[in-house]
C-alpha positions, 0 to 999 in steps of 0.5 A: 858956174856961179851965174847958174847960183847967182840964178837959182838966188834970184828965181827964188827972191821972186818966187817968194816975194812976187806972185808966181804971174811975176815969177813966170813973166820974169824966169825968162825975160832972166834966162833970156836975157845970160843967153845973150850975155852968154852969147856975146861973151863967146864974140867977145873971146874970139875976137881976143884970139890971136888965130893962131895954131892949133886952130882948137879954140876958134873953130869952137867959139866960130861953131858956136857964133854960127849956132847961138844956143851952143856960143850960149853956153861957150859965153861961160866956159872957157876954153884955153887957146894954143895949149899942148897937151905933153902926148903933142909934143913928142 
């Protein structure tokens, strides 16, 4: 969530202090950099998991590695590893 606020501030800064051509060139580059960082975070989280049951978090992160746009978003989302709810324990 913080990244979205930072992105909006950076875009507003670029819009007011740079020419419109420069701003519209830097926005896609900034989005690409943020997506690449999110994808790398997703891979790092996947590698650091213990791969013990349940495998829900590992499966979601693996799909994120196979589908890069999904991985770019999942990199910024916390998925708890191996937590069960009270209904699953009964």
